[in-house]
C-alpha positions as CSV (number, residue, x, y, z in Angstrom):
1,X,68.6,-155.6,57.7
2,X,69.2,-156.5,61.3
3,X,66.1,-157.3,63.3
4,X,65.6,-156.6,67.0
5,X,63.3,-158.9,69.1
6,X,61.1,-157.4,71.8
7,X,61.6,-158.5,75.4
8,X,59.2,-161.2,76.7
9,X,55.9,-160.2,78.3
10,X,55.5,-160.8,82.1
11,X,52.3,-162.8,82.7
12,X,50.4,-162.9,86.0
13,X,47.6,-165.4,87.0
14,X,45.0,-165.1,89.8
15,X,42.5,-167.5,91.2
16,X,39.0,-167.1,89.6
17,X,40.4,-164.8,87.0
18,X,43.2,-164.5,84.5
19,X,45.0,-161.2,83.6
20,X,48.3,-160.1,82.2
21,X,50.4,-157.0,82.2
22,X,53.0,-155.9,79.7
23,X,55.7,-153.5,80.6
24,X,57.9,-152.1,77.7
25,X,61.0,-150.5,79.3
26,X,63.0,-150.2,76.0
27,X,62.7,-151.1,72.4
28,X,65.2,-151.4,69.6
29,X,68.0,-150.0,71.7
30,X,71.0,-151.4,69.9
31,X,73.3,-149.5,67.7
32,X,72.2,-148.9,64.2
33,X,74.9,-149.6,61.6
34,X,75.5,-148.0,58.3
35,X,72.9,-149.1,55.8
36,X,70.4,-150.2,58.5
37,X,67.0,-148.5,59.2
38,X,65.1,-149.0,62.4
39,X,61.6,-147.7,63.3
40,X,59.8,-147.3,66.6
41,X,62.7,-146.9,69.0
42,X,62.2,-146.3,72.7
43,X,65.3,-145.4,74.8
44,X,65.1,-145.5,78.5
45,X,67.3,-144.7,81.5
46,X,70.9,-145.7,80.9
47,X,70.4,-146.6,77.2
48,X,73.0,-145.3,74.8
49,X,72.4,-145.7,71.1
50,X,74.7,-144.8,68.3
51,X,73.0,-144.2,64.9
52,X,75.3,-144.7,61.9
53,X,72.4,-145.6,59.7
54,X,68.8,-144.4,60.0
55,X,66.5,-144.1,63.0
56,X,62.8,-143.4,62.6
57,X,60.1,-142.5,65.2
58,X,62.3,-142.5,68.2
59,X,61.4,-141.6,71.8
60,X,64.3,-140.6,74.1
61,X,63.3,-140.8,77.7
62,X,65.0,-139.7,80.9
63,X,68.6,-140.8,81.2
64,X,68.9,-142.0,77.6
65,X,71.4,-140.7,75.0
66,X,71.3,-141.0,71.3
67,X,74.2,-140.1,69.1
68,X,73.5,-139.4,65.4
69,X,76.2,-140.0,62.9
70,X,73.8,-140.9,60.2
71,X,70.2,-139.5,60.2
72,X,67.2,-139.5,62.4
73,X,63.6,-138.7,61.7
74,X,60.6,-137.9,63.9
75,X,62.3,-138.0,67.2
76,X,60.8,-137.0,70.5
77,X,63.2,-136.0,73.3
78,X,61.6,-136.1,76.7
79,X,62.7,-134.9,80.1
80,X,66.4,-135.4,80.7
81,X,66.7,-137.2,77.4
82,X,69.6,-136.2,75.1
83,X,70.2,-136.4,71.4
84,X,73.6,-135.4,70.0
85,X,74.1,-134.8,66.3
86,X,77.7,-135.5,65.3
87,X,79.7,-134.3,62.4
88,X,78.0,-135.5,59.2
89,X,74.7,-136.4,61.0
90,X,71.4,-134.8,60.4
91,X,67.8,-135.0,61.9
92,X,64.4,-134.0,60.7
93,X,61.1,-133.3,62.5
94,X,62.5,-133.5,66.1
95,X,60.3,-132.4,69.0
96,X,62.2,-131.4,72.2
97,X,59.9,-131.6,75.2
98,X,60.2,-130.1,78.7
99,X,63.7,-130.9,80.0
100,X,64.9,-132.5,76.7
101,X,68.1,-131.5,75.0
102,X,69.4,-131.6,71.5
103,X,73.1,-130.8,70.8
104,X,74.1,-130.1,67.2
105,X,77.9,-130.4,67.0
106,X,80.1,-128.8,64.4
107,X,79.2,-130.4,61.0
108,X,75.9,-131.7,62.3
109,X,72.5,-130.4,61.0
110,X,68.9,-130.4,62.1
111,X,65.8,-129.6,60.1
112,X,62.3,-128.8,61.3
113,X,62.9,-129.1,65.0
114,X,60.2,-127.9,67.4
115,X,61.4,-126.7,70.8
116,X,58.6,-126.9,73.3
117,X,58.3,-125.4,76.8
118,X,61.4,-126.3,78.7
119,X,63.2,-127.8,75.7
120,X,66.7,-126.8,74.8
121,X,68.7,-126.9,71.6
122,X,72.4,-125.9,71.4
123,X,73.8,-125.3,68.0
124,X,77.5,-125.6,67.1
125,X,76.6,-126.8,63.6
126,X,73.5,-125.9,61.6
127,X,69.8,-125.6,62.6
128,X,67.2,-125.0,59.9
129,X,63.5,-124.3,60.0
130,X,63.4,-124.5,63.8
131,X,60.3,-123.5,65.7
132,X,60.8,-122.2,69.2
133,X,57.7,-122.1,71.3
134,X,57.0,-120.3,74.7
135,X,59.5,-121.5,77.2
136,X,61.8,-123.1,74.7
137,X,65.5,-122.1,74.2
138,X,67.8,-122.3,71.3
139,X,71.5,-121.4,71.9
140,X,73.4,-120.7,68.7
141,X,77.0,-120.8,69.7
142,X,80.1,-119.3,68.0
143,X,80.4,-120.9,64.5
144,X,76.9,-122.2,64.8
145,X,74.2,-121.2,62.3
146,X,70.4,-121.0,62.6
147,X,68.4,-120.4,59.5
148,X,64.7,-119.8,58.8
149,X,63.9,-120.0,62.5
150,X,60.4,-119.1,63.8
151,X,60.2,-117.8,67.4
152,X,56.7,-118.2,68.8
153,X,57.5,-117.1,72.4
154,X,60.8,-118.7,73.4
155,X,64.3,-117.4,73.3
156,X,67.0,-117.6,70.7
157,X,70.5,-116.8,71.9
158,X,72.7,-116.0,69.0
159,X,76.5,-116.0,69.5
160,X,77.0,-117.3,66.0
161,X,74.8,-116.5,63.0
162,X,71.0,-116.4,62.6
163,X,69.6,-115.9,59.2
164,X,66.0,-115.1,58.1
165,X,64.4,-115.4,61.5
166,X,60.7,-114.7,61.9
167,X,59.8,-113.4,65.4
168,X,56.2,-113.6,66.4
169,X,56.8,-113.4,70.2
170,X,59.6,-114.1,72.6
171,X,63.2,-112.9,72.4
172,X,66.2,-113.0,70.0
173,X,69.3,-112.2,72.0
174,X,72.0,-111.3,69.4
175,X,75.6,-111.5,70.6
176,X,77.0,-112.5,67.2
177,X,75.2,-111.7,64.0
178,X,71.5,-111.8,62.9
179,X,70.6,-111.2,59.3
180,X,67.2,-110.6,57.6
181,X,65.2,-110.9,60.8
182,X,61.5,-110.0,60.6
183,X,60.0,-109.0,63.9
184,X,56.2,-109.1,64.2
185,X,56.2,-109.5,67.9
186,X,58.6,-109.9,70.8
187,X,62.1,-108.3,71.1
188,X,65.4,-108.5,69.3
189,X,68.2,-107.4,71.6
190,X,71.6,-106.6,70.0
191,X,74.4,-106.7,72.5
192,X,77.8,-105.0,72.5
193,X,79.9,-106.2,69.6
194,X,76.9,-107.8,67.9
195,X,75.4,-106.9,64.5
196,X,71.8,-107.1,63.2
197,X,71.6,-106.8,59.4
198,X,68.5,-106.0,57.4
199,X,66.1,-106.2,60.3
200,X,62.4,-105.4,59.5
201,X,60.2,-104.3,62.4
202,X,56.4,-104.7,62.1
203,X,53.6,-103.8,64.5
204,X,54.3,-105.1,67.9
205,X,58.0,-105.8,67.2
206,X,60.8,-104.2,69.2
207,X,64.5,-104.0,68.5
208,X,66.9,-102.8,71.3
209,X,70.5,-102.1,70.5
210,X,72.8,-101.9,73.5
211,X,75.9,-99.7,73.7
212,X,78.5,-101.1,71.3
213,X,75.9,-102.9,69.2
214,X,75.0,-102.2,65.6
215,X,71.9,-102.4,63.5
216,X,72.5,-102.2,59.7
217,X,70.0,-101.3,57.0
218,X,67.0,-101.4,59.3
219,X,63.3,-100.9,58.2
220,X,60.7,-99.9,60.8
221,X,57.1,-100.2,59.7
222,X,53.9,-99.0,61.3
223,X,53.8,-100.1,65.0
224,X,57.4,-101.3,65.0
225,X,60.1,-99.8,67.2
226,X,63.9,-99.6,67.4
227,X,65.7,-98.3,70.4
228,X,69.3,-97.2,70.1
229,X,70.7,-96.9,73.6
230,X,73.6,-94.6,74.4
231,X,76.7,-95.8,72.4
232,X,74.6,-97.9,69.9
233,X,74.9,-97.4,66.2
234,X,72.5,-97.5,63.2
235,X,74.6,-98.1,60.1
236,X,73.5,-97.4,56.5
237,X,69.8,-96.4,56.1
238,X,67.1,-96.6,58.7
239,X,63.9,-96.6,56.8
240,X,61.3,-95.2,59.3
241,X,57.9,-95.6,57.7
242,X,54.4,-94.4,58.7
243,X,54.0,-94.5,62.5
244,X,57.1,-96.6,63.0
245,X,59.3,-95.4,65.9
246,X,63.1,-94.9,66.2
247,X,64.2,-94.1,69.7
248,X,67.8,-92.7,70.3
249,X,69.4,-92.1,73.6
250,X,72.0,-89.4,74.1
251,X,75.2,-90.7,72.6
252,X,73.5,-93.0,70.1
253,X,74.4,-92.4,66.4
254,X,72.8,-93.1,63.0
255,X,74.3,-92.8,59.5
256,X,71.1,-92.1,57.7
257,X,67.5,-91.9,58.8
258,X,64.7,-91.7,56.2
259,X,61.6,-90.6,58.1
260,X,58.5,-91.0,56.0
261,X,55.7,-90.3,58.4
262,X,57.4,-92.0,61.3
263,X,58.4,-90.8,64.7
264,X,62.1,-90.2,65.7
265,X,62.3,-90.0,69.5
266,X,65.3,-88.5,71.3
267,X,65.6,-89.6,75.0
268,X,67.9,-89.4,77.9
269,X,66.6,-92.5,79.7
270,X,69.6,-94.7,79.2
271,X,72.2,-92.1,78.8
272,X,75.6,-92.7,80.3
273,X,77.4,-90.6,82.8
274,X,79.2,-88.7,80.0
275,X,76.3,-86.7,78.6
276,X,76.5,-86.1,74.8
277,X,73.9,-85.5,72.1
278,X,72.4,-88.1,69.9
279,X,73.9,-87.7,66.3
280,X,72.5,-88.3,62.9
281,X,74.7,-87.8,59.8
282,X,71.8,-87.5,57.3
283,X,68.1,-87.0,58.1
284,X,65.5,-87.0,55.4
285,X,62.0,-86.2,56.6
286,X,58.7,-86.4,54.8
287,X,55.8,-85.5,57.1
288,X,57.7,-87.1,60.0
289,X,58.1,-86.2,63.6
290,X,61.3,-85.6,65.6
291,X,60.3,-85.7,69.2
292,X,62.1,-85.3,72.5
293,X,60.7,-87.6,75.1
294,X,58.8,-85.6,77.9
295,X,60.5,-85.7,81.3
296,X,58.2,-84.9,84.2
297,X,61.2,-84.5,86.5
298,X,62.5,-81.6,84.4
299,X,66.1,-83.0,84.8
300,X,66.9,-84.6,81.5
301,X,66.8,-82.5,78.3
302,X,68.7,-84.5,75.7
303,X,70.1,-82.8,72.6
304,X,70.4,-83.8,68.9
305,X,73.1,-83.0,66.4
306,X,72.3,-83.4,62.7
307,X,74.9,-83.2,59.9
308,X,72.4,-82.6,57.1
309,X,68.6,-82.4,57.1
310,X,66.1,-82.1,54.2
311,X,62.3,-82.2,53.8
312,X,59.4,-81.2,56.0
313,X,58.1,-82.3,59.4
314,X,57.8,-81.4,63.0
315,X,60.2,-81.0,65.9
316,X,58.5,-81.6,69.3
317,X,60.5,-80.1,72.1
318,X,60.3,-81.1,75.7
319,X,60.8,-77.8,77.5
320,X,60.6,-76.4,81.0
321,X,60.4,-72.7,80.2
322,X,59.8,-71.9,83.9
323,X,63.2,-73.5,84.6
324,X,64.8,-72.0,81.5
325,X,65.8,-75.5,80.2
326,X,65.0,-77.2,77.0
327,X,66.2,-79.6,74.4
328,X,68.5,-78.2,71.7
329,X,69.1,-79.1,68.1
330,X,72.4,-78.4,66.2
331,X,72.2,-78.6,62.4
332,X,75.3,-78.3,60.2
333,X,73.4,-77.7,57.0
334,X,70.1,-78.5,55.3
335,X,67.0,-77.3,53.6
336,X,63.2,-77.5,54.1
337,X,60.4,-76.3,56.3
338,X,59.8,-77.7,59.8
339,X,57.3,-76.9,62.6
340,X,58.5,-76.4,66.1
341,X,56.1,-77.7,68.8
342,X,56.6,-76.6,72.4
343,X,54.4,-77.7,75.2
344,X,52.1,-75.1,76.8
345,X,52.5,-74.5,80.5
346,X,50.9,-72.4,83.3
347,X,54.2,-72.4,85.2
348,X,55.9,-69.0,85.2
349,X,59.1,-67.9,83.4
350,X,61.2,-65.9,85.8
351,X,61.4,-62.7,83.7
352,X,59.1,-62.5,80.7
353,X,60.7,-59.2,79.6
354,X,64.2,-60.5,79.3
355,X,64.1,-64.3,78.9
356,X,64.7,-66.0,75.6
357,X,65.1,-69.8,75.3
358,X,67.3,-71.1,72.4
359,X,66.0,-74.1,70.6
360,X,67.8,-74.6,67.3
361,X,71.2,-73.7,65.8
362,X,71.1,-73.8,62.0
363,X,74.7,-73.2,61.1
364,X,74.1,-72.7,57.4
365,X,70.9,-70.8,57.9
366,X,68.9,-72.2,55.0
367,X,66.1,-73.9,56.9
368,X,62.7,-72.4,57.7
369,X,61.1,-73.1,61.0
370,X,57.6,-72.1,62.3
371,X,55.8,-72.5,65.6
372,X,53.4,-75.4,65.0
373,X,51.1,-77.9,66.7
374,X,50.6,-81.7,66.5
375,X,48.1,-81.2,63.7
376,X,51.0,-79.9,61.5
377,X,49.5,-76.5,61.3
378,X,51.0,-73.2,62.2
379,X,50.3,-71.5,65.5
380,X,51.3,-68.1,66.6
381,X,52.4,-68.6,70.2
382,X,52.9,-71.0,73.1
383,X,51.7,-70.5,76.6
384,X,54.5,-69.9,79.2
385,X,52.9,-68.9,82.5
386,X,51.1,-65.6,82.5
387,X,52.2,-64.6,79.0
388,X,52.6,-66.0,75.6
389,X,55.8,-66.8,73.7
390,X,56.6,-67.1,70.0
391,X,59.4,-68.2,67.8
392,X,62.0,-65.7,66.7
393,X,65.3,-66.1,64.8
394,X,68.6,-64.1,65.1
395,X,71.9,-64.5,63.4
396,X,74.9,-65.4,65.7
397,X,72.9,-65.0,68.8
398,X,74.6,-65.7,72.2
399,X,78.0,-66.3,70.5
400,X,76.5,-69.3,68.5
401,X,77.4,-69.5,64.9
402,X,74.5,-69.4,62.4
403,X,70.8,-68.7,62.5
404,X,69.5,-69.2,66.1
405,X,65.8,-70.0,66.5
406,X,64.5,-69.2,70.0
407,X,61.4,-68.5,72.1
408,X,60.7,-64.9,73.2
409,X,57.8,-63.2,74.7
410,X,54.9,-62.4,72.3
411,X,53.9,-58.7,72.4
412,X,51.4,-56.5,70.5
413,X,54.3,-54.9,68.7
414,X,56.8,-57.6,67.5
415,X,60.4,-56.5,67.6
416,X,63.3,-57.3,65.3
417,X,66.2,-57.7,67.7
418,X,67.8,-55.8,70.5
419,X,68.7,-56.3,74.1
420,X,66.7,-59.1,75.6
421,X,68.6,-60.9,78.4
422,X,69.4,-64.4,79.1
423,X,68.7,-67.3,76.8
424,X,68.2,-70.0,79.3
425,X,70.5,-73.0,79.8
426,X,69.1,-75.3,77.2
427,X,69.2,-78.4,79.3
428,X,72.1,-80.6,80.4
429,X,73.1,-81.6,76.9
430,X,74.0,-79.6,73.8
431,X,75.8,-76.4,73.5
432,X,73.2,-73.9,72.6
433,X,70.2,-73.9,74.8
434,X,71.8,-71.3,77.1
435,X,72.9,-67.8,76.4
436,X,74.8,-65.0,78.0
437,X,72.2,-62.4,77.2
438,X,74.7,-60.0,75.7
439,X,74.0,-60.4,72.0
440,X,70.4,-59.2,71.6
441,X,68.0,-61.7,72.8
442,X,64.9,-59.9,71.6
443,X,61.3,-60.5,72.8
444,X,59.7,-57.8,70.7
445,X,58.6,-54.4,71.9
446,X,55.2,-53.5,73.3
447,X,52.9,-55.0,75.8
448,X,53.2,-58.8,76.4
449,X,50.1,-60.8,75.6
450,X,48.5,-62.9,78.3
451,X,47.8,-66.6,77.9
452,X,44.2,-68.0,77.7
453,X,44.7,-69.5,81.2
454,X,45.5,-66.0,82.5
455,X,42.5,-64.5,80.9
456,X,40.3,-67.3,82.2
457,X,41.4,-66.6,85.8
458,X,40.8,-62.8,85.2
459,X,37.3,-63.7,83.9
460,X,36.5,-65.8,87.0
461,X,37.7,-63.0,89.3
462,X,35.3,-60.5,87.7
463,X,32.3,-62.7,87.1
464,X,31.0,-62.9,90.7
465,X,30.5,-59.2,90.7
466,X,28.1,-59.6,87.8
467,X,26.3,-62.5,89.6
468,X,25.8,-60.3,92.7
469,X,24.5,-57.4,90.6
470,X,21.9,-59.4,88.7
471,X,20.7,-61.1,91.9
472,X,20.3,-57.7,93.5
473,X,18.4,-56.3,90.5
474,X,15.9,-59.2,90.8
475,X,15.4,-58.3,94.5
476,X,14.9,-54.7,93.6
477,X,12.2,-55.8,91.1
478,X,10.3,-57.4,93.9
479,X,10.5,-54.4,96.1
480,X,8.9,-52.3,93.4
481,X,5.7,-54.4,93.9
482,X,5.3,-53.1,97.5
483,X,2.6,-50.4,97.7
484,X,3.3,-47.3,99.8
485,X,0.5,-48.2,102.3
486,X,-2.0,-51.0,102.6
487,X,-3.5,-53.5,105.1
488,X,-1.2,-56.4,104.3
489,X,0.9,-57.5,107.2
490,X,3.1,-60.3,105.7
491,X,4.3,-61.4,102.3
492,X,5.9,-64.5,100.9
493,X,7.4,-64.3,97.4
494,X,9.6,-66.0,94.9
495,X,11.0,-65.3,91.5
496,X,13.1,-66.7,88.7
497,X,16.1,-64.6,87.7
498,X,18.2,-64.9,84.6
499,X,20.4,-62.9,82.2
500,X,23.1,-62.8,79.6
501,X,26.1,-60.4,79.8
502,X,29.3,-59.7,77.9
503,X,32.3,-58.4,79.7
504,X,35.6,-57.1,78.3
505,X,37.7,-55.8,81.2
506,X,40.3,-53.1,81.0
507,X,43.0,-55.7,80.6
508,X,41.4,-57.2,77.5
509,X,40.2,-60.4,79.1
510,X,36.7,-61.0,77.7
511,X,34.0,-63.4,78.5
512,X,30.2,-63.9,78.3
513,X,28.0,-65.2,81.1
514,X,24.6,-66.8,81.2
515,X,22.7,-66.8,84.5
516,X,19.8,-68.9,85.7
517,X,18.6,-68.8,89.3
518,X,15.9,-68.2,91.8
519,X,15.1,-66.2,94.9
520,X,12.6,-66.7,97.7
521,X,11.8,-64.5,100.7
522,X,9.3,-63.3,103.3
523,X,8.7,-60.0,105.0
524,X,6.5,-58.2,107.4
525,X,5.0,-54.7,107.3
526,X,4.9,-52.5,110.4
527,X,2.6,-49.5,110.4
528,X,3.4,-46.1,111.7
529,X,1.4,-42.9,111.7
530,X,2.6,-41.7,108.3
531,X,4.7,-44.5,107.0
532,X,5.2,-48.2,106.8
533,X,8.3,-50.2,107.6
534,X,9.0,-53.5,105.8
535,X,11.6,-55.9,107.1
536,X,12.3,-59.2,105.3
537,X,14.8,-61.9,104.6
538,X,15.6,-63.9,101.5
539,X,17.9,-66.5,99.9
540,X,19.0,-66.8,96.3
541,X,20.7,-69.5,94.2
542,X,22.0,-69.3,90.7
543,X,24.1,-71.2,88.2
544,X,26.3,-69.0,86.1
545,X,28.0,-70.3,83.0
546,X,31.0,-68.4,81.9
547,X,32.2,-68.8,78.3
548,X,35.8,-67.5,77.9
549,X,36.5,-65.6,74.7
550,X,39.7,-67.5,74.1
551,X,38.2,-70.9,74.7
552,X,36.7,-72.9,77.5
553,X,33.5,-72.9,79.6
554,X,33.5,-72.5,83.3
555,X,30.9,-72.4,86.0
556,X,30.1,-70.4,89.1
557,X,27.5,-71.7,91.5
558,X,26.2,-69.0,93.8
559,X,24.4,-69.3,97.1
560,X,23.4,-66.3,99.1
561,X,21.2,-65.0,101.9
562,X,20.4,-61.7,103.5
563,X,18.1,-59.1,104.9
564,X,16.2,-56.2,103.3
565,X,14.1,-53.3,104.5
566,X,12.0,-50.5,103.1
567,X,10.7,-47.3,104.7
568,X,7.6,-46.2,102.8
569,X,6.2,-42.8,103.6
570,X,2.7,-41.7,102.7
571,X,4.2,-38.7,100.9
572,X,5.8,-41.1,98.4
573,X,9.3,-40.9,99.7
574,X,11.0,-44.2,100.3
575,X,14.2,-45.7,101.5
576,X,15.3,-49.3,100.5
577,X,18.3,-51.1,101.9
578,X,19.7,-54.6,101.7
579,X,22.6,-56.6,103.0
580,X,23.6,-60.1,101.8
581,X,26.4,-62.6,102.1
582,X,27.5,-64.9,99.2
583,X,29.3,-68.2,98.7
584,X,30.7,-68.8,95.2
585,X,31.9,-72.3,94.0
586,X,34.2,-71.7,91.0
587,X,34.9,-74.4,88.5
588,X,37.3,-73.2,85.8
589,X,37.8,-75.0,82.5
590,X,39.9,-73.1,79.9
591,X,41.4,-74.1,76.6
592,X,45.2,-73.4,76.2
593,X,46.8,-72.2,73.0
594,X,47.6,-75.8,72.1
595,X,44.0,-76.9,72.4
596,X,44.5,-78.8,75.6
597,X,42.3,-78.1,78.7
598,X,43.3,-76.8,82.1
599,X,41.0,-76.9,85.1
600,X,40.8,-75.6,88.6
601,X,38.3,-75.4,91.6
602,X,38.1,-73.0,94.5
603,X,35.7,-71.1,96.8
604,X,35.2,-67.5,97.4
605,X,33.0,-65.5,99.8
606,X,31.5,-62.0,99.5
607,X,28.9,-59.5,100.6
608,X,26.5,-57.0,99.2
609,X,25.4,-53.6,100.5
610,X,22.6,-51.7,98.8
611,X,20.7,-48.5,99.4
612,X,18.2,-46.6,97.4
613,X,16.2,-43.4,98.0
614,X,13.4,-42.2,95.8
615,X,10.1,-40.3,95.5
616,X,7.0,-41.7,94.0
617,X,5.3,-38.7,92.5
618,X,1.8,-38.3,91.1
619,X,0.6,-41.6,92.6
620,X,-3.0,-40.8,92.0
621,X,-2.5,-39.7,88.5
622,X,-2.8,-41.8,85.3
623,X,1.0,-41.6,84.9
624,X,3.3,-41.6,87.9
625,X,7.0,-40.7,88.1
626,X,9.7,-42.0,90.5
627,X,13.1,-40.4,90.4
628,X,15.7,-42.3,92.5
629,X,19.3,-42.6,93.4
630,X,20.9,-45.8,94.3
631,X,24.3,-46.9,95.7
632,X,25.7,-50.5,95.8
633,X,28.9,-52.1,97.0
634,X,29.9,-55.6,96.1
635,X,33.0,-57.2,97.5
636,X,34.4,-60.7,97.1
637,X,37.3,-62.0,99.1
638,X,40.5,-63.4,97.6
639,X,40.5,-66.9,96.2
640,X,43.6,-69.1,95.8
641,X,43.7,-70.7,92.4
642,X,45.7,-73.7,91.3
643,X,45.3,-75.0,87.8
644,X,46.2,-78.4,86.4
645,X,48.7,-76.8,84.0
646,X,50.8,-75.5,86.9
647,X,49.5,-71.9,87.0
648,X,48.7,-70.4,90.4
649,X,46.8,-67.2,91.1
650,X,45.3,-65.0,93.8
651,X,42.1,-63.4,92.5
652,X,42.6,-60.6,95.1
653,X,39.7,-58.7,96.5
654,X,37.1,-58.0,93.8
655,X,35.3,-54.8,94.4
656,X,32.4,-52.9,92.8
657,X,31.2,-49.5,93.9
658,X,28.3,-48.2,91.9
659,X,26.1,-45.1,91.9
660,X,22.9,-45.1,89.9
661,X,20.5,-42.3,89.2
662,X,17.4,-42.7,87.2
663,X,13.6,-42.4,86.8
664,X,10.8,-44.8,86.6
665,X,7.6,-44.0,84.7
666,X,4.5,-46.0,85.3
667,X,0.7,-46.2,84.9
668,X,-2.1,-48.4,86.1
669,X,-5.1,-50.2,84.5
670,X,-7.7,-51.6,86.8
671,X,-10.8,-53.8,86.3
672,X,-12.7,-55.3,89.2
673,X,-10.3,-57.2,91.5
674,X,-7.3,-57.2,89.2
675,X,-5.0,-54.5,88.0
676,X,-2.0,-54.1,85.7
677,X,0.8,-51.6,86.5
678,X,3.3,-51.4,83.6
679,X,6.4,-49.2,84.0
680,X,9.7,-48.3,82.4
681,X,12.9,-47.0,83.7
682,X,16.0,-45.3,82.5
683,X,19.2,-44.7,84.5
684,X,22.9,-43.8,84.3
685,X,25.2,-46.1,86.3
686,X,28.8,-45.1,87.3
687,X,31.3,-47.7,88.4
688,X,34.0,-46.2,90.6
689,X,36.1,-49.2,91.6
690,X,39.6,-49.2,90.0
691,X,41.8,-51.1,92.4
692,X,41.0,-54.7,91.4
693,X,44.2,-56.7,90.8
694,X,44.9,-60.4,90.2
695,X,48.3,-61.9,90.9
696,X,49.4,-64.7,88.5
697,X,52.1,-67.1,89.6
698,X,53.0,-65.0,92.6
699,X,54.6,-62.2,90.5
700,X,52.4,-60.6,87.8
701,X,49.9,-58.1,89.2
702,X,47.3,-57.5,86.5
703,X,44.6,-54.9,86.9
704,X,41.1,-56.2,86.4
705,X,38.6,-53.4,86.4
706,X,35.3,-52.6,84.6
707,X,35.0,-49.0,85.8
708,X,33.2,-46.3,83.8
709,X,29.7,-45.1,82.9
710,X,26.9,-47.1,81.5
711,X,23.3,-46.6,80.5
712,X,20.5,-48.8,81.8
713,X,17.0,-49.2,80.3
714,X,14.2,-51.5,81.5
715,X,10.5,-52.2,81.6
716,X,8.3,-54.3,83.7
717,X,4.8,-54.9,85.0
718,X,3.0,-55.7,88.2
719,X,-0.3,-57.6,87.9
720,X,-2.8,-58.1,90.8
721,X,-4.7,-61.3,90.3
722,X,-6.6,-60.8,93.5
723,X,-6.4,-58.5,96.5
724,X,-3.6,-60.7,98.0
725,X,-1.9,-62.2,95.0
726,X,0.4,-60.5,92.6
727,X,2.8,-61.5,89.8
728,X,5.5,-59.4,88.4
729,X,8.2,-59.4,85.7
730,X,11.0,-57.0,84.6
731,X,13.6,-57.0,81.8
732,X,16.5,-54.6,81.4
733,X,19.3,-53.7,79.1
734,X,22.6,-52.2,80.1
735,X,25.5,-50.9,78.0
736,X,28.8,-49.5,79.2
737,X,32.5,-49.3,78.2
738,X,33.4,-52.7,79.5
739,X,30.1,-54.4,80.2
740,X,27.0,-55.1,78.1
741,X,23.9,-56.9,79.3
742,X,21.6,-57.5,76.3
743,X,19.1,-59.0,78.6
744,X,18.6,-59.5,82.3
745,X,15.3,-60.1,83.9
746,X,13.1,-61.7,86.5
747,X,9.6,-63.1,86.9
748,X,7.9,-63.8,90.2
749,X,4.9,-63.8,92.5
750,X,4.0,-62.1,95.8
751,X,1.3,-63.5,98.2
752,X,0.0,-61.4,101.1
753,X,-1.6,-62.8,104.2
């Protein structure tokens, strides 16, 4: 074996001390002939080494070139160093550092190469068990082959053939052919004219197939994703397993998709200028989802054409019912049962009586569809502005062949076909979303059913009237404590007020309300010859929690203030009056039919007018009687409402005009300086206001009244703790046609000075 001598060391001497330095610029740089083996080779700038035999533990530095005709092991290629593997040559355990380059020519082979950051390998021959790290690049050229490559963050550009690649991060750019790739992270991109065979996507892995590219026999597991852009093809089976995702742009095609708990997403994001539907020849679904990607711009509504479908699952439509546009599915034939999920919205459909929106054309007519939700359970309707819509089907509707499934207004008397108007335009793609309205687009007869959002707005329009009424009843309870004549000049007072009521207005919008609040005030008594005149002022605050019958809990915070007066004659006749202004802070939170929440906030202002006349009879008797008549007027100004689901509303002027006639019966027990005056009352209350209307989305005027007759019963007591200190309490029950208050009451104090 030929031996290579090292270059002599350079020695340096200095006075008083001796030192030396050794500089090794190159080592074993000569050619290695056939049959020779050289170890520990260092190549420097300008060095060129031809290896016909065997090179071991080589370092190739900047400007050096090594040509392998034989074999090389454990080579490190540094910045601007180059190793070229010629026909018949092979290398093992090479490390390509930043700026280093390894070229594998046709007939050359490398094994176990590591391409570090900035390293580059070009493959005309074969590269096996290569590891590509972040920032490293492998370029597999035409006729080149890379097998068992691991990509840890760099890039593999495949113009030739890549086999059994494992991707953990980084990019595989396929311009030729890639087979048996397993993608655990990073992205495999399949370019035009390229093919990816038997790719398996795992969690974190992404495959993107460009127009003209093909993916063949693909498996998508949980967390993995394949995206077929417009013009891309999926050939043979795509196995879409639990929570895996297959995205298809308009114009993408697939031979066969087996969706077992996965998500098939139809998009229009990368669609070309020639809009056409995505197409699947055979679709087998087992508890899988077919979803159209939501588009907040309401411009793109891609369509899907299916040759044959079988199984069970969910179709999730991206619709803009207000704009009469939606996705559309055309099915040649199939069998099974599928849910149809349509997003709820507060935005208004232009004409709820005539509009129908076509969703699915089942040409053979053997598939069952139902309106569903994301929990894979049936639901009866979807929200579409003021009213609700449900799923109908009709044969040959709108000149479309087969069984047409469409949305129509839900009513209290479902219909079975007839003249219904336009079917919408169905988006920009597909043939069936629209309709000419001439072939019986039926919504069902009867009265349309309002959405939960509509009912919640109606509830919040009515509730302030109840708030005002309860606050006024609490003030009235205080005024009952005022004696007809005494020596007290001034009073201060305060009370707690609360109650629970249930309301079901004439439109069917029902709610319950809990009220908690307080009132404080002060007044002064002025004496006249045969009567006293009391004038006072007060403020009140209350929190009112509204629970909507169809889901959701809202809140009204009330702040009010006003004046009150009483004329108390010695004969027992009295007149009471009050005026008050109100500020209501409304916070709506309602549950839509799909279970999602919509919210809104607004302010309203109102006023109260109240007058009462009565006669306190038999005041000196053990039992006294007070017949009375009372009139009240509550009015709340319009409030402009805007909900997060797109609904708008004007609450309109909310008005209540009541007349109450009744009698109080009381007695008195006295001992020393304290006394107790219990009483009970019964009354009939008539509500006259009938003109309340709420406008939903600028076009639906919905009456919102609680008029009618109700009975009111109550009991209370006034206790004198001393000559100048009193406490009082009252509870009442009221029942009418539209309103029931099982309990409302107050408890407070009055101090004279």
